[in-house]
C-alpha positions in Angstrom: 94.4 -193.6 -156.7 91.0 -192.6 -155.3 87.7 -191.8 -156.9 84.1 -191.2 -155.8 81.3 -193.7 -156.2 78.4 -193.2 -158.5 74.9 -192.2 -157.4 74.2 -195.3 -155.3 76.2 -195.5 -152.1 76.7 -199.2 -152.5 78.4 -198.7 -155.9 82.1 -199.2 -156.5 84.4 -196.2 -156.7 84.8 -194.6 -160.1 87.6 -192.2 -161.2 86.2 -191.9 -164.7 82.6 -190.6 -165.3 83.5 -187.3 -167.0 86.8 -188.7 -168.3 88.0 -189.5 -171.8 89.8 -192.6 -172.9 92.6 -191.9 -175.4 93.3 -194.6 -177.9 95.1 -194.8 -181.3 94.1 -197.2 -184.1 96.5 -200.1 -184.6 98.9 -199.4 -187.5 97.4 -196.0 -188.0 97.4 -192.3 -186.9 93.8 -191.9 -185.9 93.5 -190.9 -182.2 90.1 -191.4 -180.7 88.8 -189.9 -177.4 85.7 -191.5 -175.9 83.8 -191.1 -172.6 83.5 -194.5 -170.9 83.2 -195.3 -167.3 86.4 -196.2 -165.4 86.2 -198.0 -162.1 89.1 -198.2 -159.6 90.1 -201.8 -158.8 93.3 -201.1 -156.8 96.4 -198.9 -156.9 97.6 -200.4 -160.2 94.5 -201.4 -162.1 91.1 -200.0 -163.2 88.1 -201.5 -165.0 86.6 -199.9 -168.1 83.3 -200.5 -169.8 83.0 -199.8 -173.5 79.8 -200.9 -175.2 80.0 -202.7 -178.6 79.9 -200.4 -181.6 81.8 -197.5 -180.0 85.0 -196.5 -181.8 87.0 -197.2 -178.6 85.7 -200.8 -178.6 86.5 -201.3 -182.3 90.1 -200.1 -181.7 90.5 -202.3 -178.6 89.3 -205.3 -180.4 91.7 -204.7 -183.3 94.7 -205.0 -180.9 93.3 -208.1 -179.1 92.5 -209.9 -182.4 96.2 -209.5 -183.2 97.1 -210.9 -179.8 98.5 -207.5 -178.6 97.8 -205.3 -175.6 96.0 -202.1 -176.4 97.7 -198.9 -175.3 95.3 -196.6 -173.4 95.3 -193.4 -171.4 92.6 -192.0 -169.2 92.3 -188.2 -168.7 90.1 -187.7 -165.7 90.4 -183.9 -165.1 90.1 -181.5 -168.0 88.1 -178.8 -169.7 84.4 -179.8 -169.9 84.6 -179.6 -173.7 86.6 -182.8 -173.6 83.6 -184.5 -172.0 81.3 -183.2 -174.8 83.8 -184.3 -177.4 84.1 -187.8 -175.9 80.3 -188.1 -176.0 79.9 -186.9 -179.6 79.3 -189.3 -182.4 82.0 -188.1 -184.8 82.7 -189.9 -188.0 85.3 -192.7 -188.0 88.9 -191.5 -188.2 88.0 -187.9 -187.1 89.8 -187.1 -183.9 87.9 -185.5 -181.0 91.0 -183.4 -180.4 90.1 -181.6 -183.5 86.6 -181.0 -182.2 87.9 -179.6 -178.9 90.3 -177.3 -180.7 87.6 -176.0 -183.0 85.2 -175.3 -180.1 87.9 -173.5 -178.0 89.4 -171.8 -181.1 92.9 -172.8 -180.1 95.4 -175.6 -180.5 95.3 -178.3 -177.8 98.8 -178.8 -176.4 99.7 -182.5 -175.9 102.7 -184.4 -174.7 103.5 -188.0 -175.7 103.0 -190.6 -173.0 106.3 -192.1 -171.9 105.1 -195.6 -172.2 102.4 -195.6 -175.0 103.3 -192.6 -177.0 99.7 -191.5 -176.9 99.1 -187.7 -177.0 98.1 -186.7 -173.5 96.4 -183.3 -172.9 99.0 -181.1 -171.2 96.6 -179.3 -168.9 94.8 -182.4 -167.7 94.7 -182.6 -163.9 95.4 -186.3 -163.8 96.1 -188.9 -166.5 96.4 -192.7 -166.2 98.6 -194.5 -168.8 98.7 -198.2 -169.3 97.6 -201.2 -171.3 94.5 -203.4 -171.9 95.7 -207.0 -172.2 93.7 -209.6 -174.3 91.3 -211.8 -172.3 92.1 -210.0 -169.0 88.7 -209.4 -167.4 87.6 -208.5 -163.9 84.2 -207.8 -162.3 83.1 -204.2 -162.9 79.9 -202.4 -161.8 77.2 -201.9 -160.8 76.7 -198.5 -162.2 73.6 -196.3 -163.0 73.7 -195.6 -166.7 72.3 -193.1 -169.2 68.7 -194.6 -169.5 68.2 -193.9 -165.8 68.5 -197.4 -164.6 71.1 -199.7 -163.0 71.2 -201.8 -166.1 74.9 -202.7 -165.5 75.2 -205.3 -162.8 78.7 -206.4 -161.8 80.1 -208.4 -164.7 83.6 -209.1 -166.2 85.0 -206.2 -168.2 88.5 -205.3 -169.5 91.2 -204.3 -167.1 93.6 -201.3 -167.5 96.9 -202.2 -166.1 98.1 -198.7 -165.0 101.8 -198.3 -165.6 102.1 -194.5 -165.0 100.1 -191.7 -163.5 100.6 -188.0 -164.3 99.0 -185.5 -162.0 98.9 -182.1 -160.5 98.9 -181.9 -156.7 95.3 -182.2 -155.4 93.9 -182.8 -158.9 90.3 -181.8 -159.6 88.4 -184.7 -161.3 85.6 -183.9 -163.6 82.5 -186.0 -162.7 79.4 -186.7 -164.8 77.3 -189.4 -163.3 74.3 -190.6 -165.3 70.9 -190.9 -163.8 67.1 -190.7 -164.3 66.2 -187.9 -166.6 66.1 -185.0 -166.5 69.7 -185.0 -165.3 72.9 -183.2 -166.1 74.0 -186.3 -168.1 70.9 -186.4 -170.2 71.0 -182.6 -170.7 74.4 -183.0 -172.3 73.4 -185.9 -174.5 70.3 -184.1 -175.6 72.2 -181.1 -176.9 75.0 -183.1 -178.5 72.8 -185.8 -180.2 70.3 -183.2 -181.5 73.1 -181.2 -183.2 74.8 -184.4 -184.4 71.7 -185.8 -186.0 70.7 -182.6 -187.7 74.2 -182.4 -189.3 73.9 -186.0 -190.5 70.4 -185.4 -192.0 71.8 -182.5 -194.0 74.8 -184.6 -195.1 72.3 -187.2 -196.3 70.9 -184.4 -198.6 67.5 -184.5 -197.2 66.0 -181.0 -197.5 63.3 -179.2 -195.5 64.6 -179.9 -192.0 63.6 -177.1 -189.7 64.3 -178.6 -186.3 65.8 -181.7 -184.6 65.5 -182.5 -180.9 66.4 -185.6 -178.9 64.8 -184.7 -175.6 65.9 -185.7 -172.1 62.7 -187.8 -171.7 64.5 -190.3 -174.0 67.9 -189.7 -172.3 69.0 -187.9 -175.4 68.9 -191.2 -177.4 65.6 -193.1 -177.4 63.3 -190.4 -178.6 63.9 -188.3 -181.8 61.8 -185.3 -182.9 62.1 -183.7 -186.3 60.2 -180.8 -187.8 59.9 -180.5 -191.5 58.7 -178.3 -194.3 57.2 -180.9 -196.6 58.1 -180.7 -200.2 56.6 -183.9 -201.7 54.5 -186.8 -200.8 56.4 -189.3 -198.7 58.9 -186.7 -197.5 57.9 -187.1 -193.8 58.2 -190.8 -193.9 61.6 -190.6 -195.6 62.9 -188.3 -193.0 61.6 -190.5 -190.2 63.1 -193.7 -191.5 66.5 -192.1 -192.2 66.6 -190.4 -188.8 65.9 -193.7 -187.1 69.1 -195.2 -188.4 71.7 -192.4 -188.7 73.1 -192.6 -185.2 73.6 -196.4 -185.3 75.2 -198.4 -183.9 76.3 -196.8 -180.7 73.3 -194.4 -180.1 70.1 -196.0 -181.6 66.7 -194.5 -181.1 63.4 -196.2 -180.3 60.8 -193.6 -181.4 61.0 -191.0 -184.2 58.3 -188.4 -184.5 58.2 -186.1 -187.6 56.0 -183.0 -187.4 55.3 -180.0 -189.6 57.4 -176.8 -189.5 54.8 -175.0 -187.4 55.4 -177.3 -184.5 58.2 -176.5 -182.0 60.0 -179.8 -181.5 61.4 -178.5 -178.1 57.9 -178.2 -176.8 56.6 -181.7 -176.1 53.1 -180.4 -175.6 53.2 -179.0 -179.1 54.6 -182.3 -180.5 52.0 -184.5 -178.8 49.2 -182.1 -180.0 50.4 -182.8 -183.6 50.6 -186.6 -182.9 47.0 -186.6 -181.6 45.5 -184.4 -184.3 47.6 -185.1 -187.5 48.3 -188.8 -187.3 46.2 -191.9 -187.9 47.8 -194.7 -185.9 47.1 -197.5 -188.5 48.5 -195.4 -191.3 51.0 -193.1 -189.6 53.0 -195.5 -187.5 55.6 -197.7 -189.1 57.4 -200.4 -187.0 60.9 -201.4 -188.0 62.0 -204.7 -186.4 65.4 -206.1 -185.6 67.1 -202.7 -185.3 70.3 -202.1 -183.4 70.0 -201.5 -179.6 72.5 -200.3 -177.1 73.6 -202.9 -174.7 72.7 -200.5 -171.9 69.1 -200.2 -173.1 66.9 -201.8 -170.4 64.7 -203.3 -173.3 67.5 -204.7 -175.4 66.5 -208.2 -176.4 69.7 -209.8 -175.2 68.6 -208.9 -171.7 65.7 -211.4 -172.0 67.2 -213.9 -174.5 71.0 -214.3 -174.8 70.6 -215.6 -178.3 68.7 -212.5 -179.6 71.7 -210.2 -179.8 71.7 -206.5 -179.2 68.6 -205.7 -181.1 65.2 -204.1 -180.5 62.6 -202.4 -182.7 61.9 -198.8 -183.7 58.6 -196.9 -184.3 58.5 -194.0 -186.7 55.4 -191.7 -186.4 54.4 -189.4 -189.2 52.6 -186.6 -187.4 52.5 -184.2 -190.3 49.5 -183.0 -192.2 48.9 -185.5 -195.0 50.7 -184.0 -198.0 47.8 -184.4 -200.5 45.6 -182.6 -198.0 48.0 -179.9 -197.0 46.0 -177.1 -198.5 42.6 -178.5 -197.4 43.6 -179.5 -193.9 41.6 -177.5 -191.2 43.2 -174.2 -190.2 44.7 -173.9 -186.7 42.5 -172.0 -184.3 44.8 -169.4 -182.9 45.6 -165.7 -183.1 48.3 -164.6 -185.5 51.9 -164.0 -184.3 51.6 -160.3 -185.0 48.4 -160.0 -183.0 49.9 -161.9 -180.0 52.9 -159.5 -180.2 50.6 -156.5 -180.1 48.7 -157.8 -177.0 52.0 -158.6 -175.2 53.3 -155.1 -175.9 50.0 -153.4 -174.9 49.5 -155.3 -171.6 53.1 -156.0 -170.7 53.1 -153.9 -167.5 49.8 -155.3 -166.2 50.5 -158.9 -167.1 54.2 -158.6 -166.0 55.4 -159.9 -169.4 
């Protein structure tokens, strides 16, 4: 069983970076797929890191608390949509298989694993099947993670005792190594988490949302930008606070900036112009302490104080025009969209537009 190392040449060998771990809830039917790193230990075992709060870790813990081994399968070569599904923050008890099928507009054929009974994707290039036993840990790491740092030094993590391997000859393994943004890993997270958060805001019945973006600068997690058509006083602050908590606990954010609907949240220059000209720091910034932080966050407090837990803080910035002044706020000094269009059309040939 071979796998390539991560970005650093001195790192261990990983077979799972674009993989999905397949688990089923104990005494239930919910099948969960999650993307977690999987390191090769030897021919019959592999290490897996699953951060606290992820559905996969919750399922694993439920078996171990009962003193039972947790059945697991690792698909390491498959359609890239599986990687997106494994990275998506779906609601509990919603299977990522359903997400993959809906995106591809087709049923996903599976076969039951001979040892675990877990549904394995038929067209996967290679699948590992085995068990995670309670209290069996082995050194795993180091590994460059999604914030862009080697935040994971070698430390004891759960061990997969591999009992069976299903594979195609010369299997093609899907790799997705994290690194300093912008990076293919943060690009994926940015798209997924932006769409995910927008959906959750709408489900929370907060109206007026016109754009949501979690840019690569925050690795798709730590910075959240929302544009809003304000409908009432306090609307912007409400959106900011709710957005700061909706993707807890596995994908918390550190900064939330809410802007008016004339600001393009994908354009960071546009966003920062709004921050600099429509916010008053002492009134517009709210700090929320003791918020959930991902264990892989380089600023998680447990990194500096083991008694602090996986916590940090969050800042929400209201960069909207003050609602009571919305009609009296100075007008933006720019040409109209129609005039800009006319100029582009008139001079397109000369300006190479």
